[in-house]
N, C-alpha and C positions, 0 to 999 in steps of 0.2 A: 731488654726492652725492644731491641730490633727484631727479635724473633716474634714477639707479640704483634708488632706492626705488620710483619710479613704474613703471619698467620691471619690477621684480620683482613689484610688486602686480598689474599687468596679466597678467604671465606666470603667476602663481599662480591668478588668476581663470580664465584660459584653460585651464590644466591641470585645475582643479576642474570646469569645465563639461564637459570631455571625460570625466572619471571619473564624473560624476553618473549618466548612463544605465547604466553598468556596475554601479554600486552599487544603483541602483533596481530592477533586474531580478533579483529573488530569489524570485519566485513564478511559477507557471504559472496562468493564469486560463482556465477553460473556462466558456463561457456558453451557455445554452439559452434563447433569447428566447421560444420557444413555451411552455415550461414555467415561465418566469420564475425559473430557477435559475442559480446561479453557484457553481462549485467552485474553490477555491484550493488549489493543491498547492505546498507549501513544503518546504525541507529538513527532514528528520526524519520526513516522512510515509511511511507504507507504502502503496505503490500497485502496481497491476497494469496494465501497458501492453500493448496490442496494436499492432503496428507492421509496416510493410513492411520486411522484411530484405533480405538479399543477393538480387539479381535479382527483387525485388518479392514474394517469397514471404512469407506472413503468419507472424509470430513473436509469442510472448507472453513477457513477463518480469515477475516479481514481486519487487521489492526496495524498499529504503528510498531516498528521494531524498537525495542528498548535496549536490548543488549544482544550481542552475538558472541558465543563461546565456541570452543573447538567442536563440541558435539550437539549444541542446542542453540535455539533462537528464542529469546524471551520477547513476547509480544504484549502489548497493552494499549489502552485507550488514553490518549493525551488531549488535554484542553489547554490551549495557549502554552504548550511546552511542559505542562505539569501532568504527571501521571495520575489518572483517576484511580483511587484505591479499589482494590479487589477486582481489578480487570486484567491482571497479569496472567499470561498463559505461556507455558514452556512447551516448545515444540522441538522434538529431536530431529536433527538434520537427516538421519537415514530414513525417516518416515515421510519426508517430503516427496510428493509425486508430481507436483506442478506449482507454478507461481505466476504472479503478475505484479509488476512494480508500477505504482501510480505516480504521476508527476506531482510535484509540490504545488499546492494551491488548487488542486483539482476540485476539491469539495467547495472551496470558496467561489471558484469560477462557475461551477455548476449551479450553486445556489444563487449567484448573481444573475445568471441567465434565466433561471426560473422566475426570479423576482421581476426582472425586466420584462419577461413575457407576460406576467400577470398585470403589470402596470400598463404595458402596451395594449393588451386586450381590453382593459377597462377604458382607456382613452379611445380605442378603435370603436368599441360598442357605443360609447357616448357621442362621439363626433360623426362617424360614418354611418353607423347602423341605426341610430335613433331618429334619423330623418324619416320622412314619410315614404321613403322608397320601399321599405320592407315592413312586414308585420312583426309583432313582438316575437312570435314563435320562430319566424325565419331569422331574425336577428340573433336570438339565443342559439339556434342551431348552427349558424355560421360561426359565431364566437366559439362554441363548443368544438366545432370541427377544426378551426384554426389552432385552438389551444391544445387539442389532442395531437394534431400533426406536429406542432412545435415541441411538445413533450416527447414524442417519439423520436424526433430529430435530435434533441438533446441527449436522449438515452443512446442513440446511435453514435453520437460524437464522443461520449464518455462510457464505453463499454466496461462491464465489471467481470466478465467471464475470465477464468484462468486460461491464458493462451499459450503459455510455455510449459511443456511437460518433459519430465525426466524420461529418458528412453526415446524421445523423438528428436534426438540430436543434442539435447541439453544435458550437461554434466555438471554436478556440484563439485567444485574444487575445494580442497581443504588446505 
């Protein structure tokens, strides 16, 4: 009876030691020693990856990280924390050539700013421009110009381009 307990004890230790590396790998770590920066990408983060696709052609994908394994990242689209079916995409880590991690709430903040701009422009048009100071054409053109400038400013505040590239000081650590 004691031999069976010892056998089961060592068997469970062996199986636990095999599963520990799998459980430990749940983040991607990008390090830039030149800048002294380290970026951790974990499940739930919104990221944009640039990678070598089929036949080595460059591809770009922007989705939420669902899972990180030793050799791959599973990306997908989430709505309120639930994965949208048939949106999963597996990306091998050796194929990654660039990345950008977006802050949480980025899309909500950007959408809120756009909505506030639209409401503000409607009130601005109604209150300031509808007086007899400007013609209708002038009022519409002023509103259009302010709206375009604000839209460009929001896009400048929330860029989407991949800014960190492997080979320009960034290393993917495993």
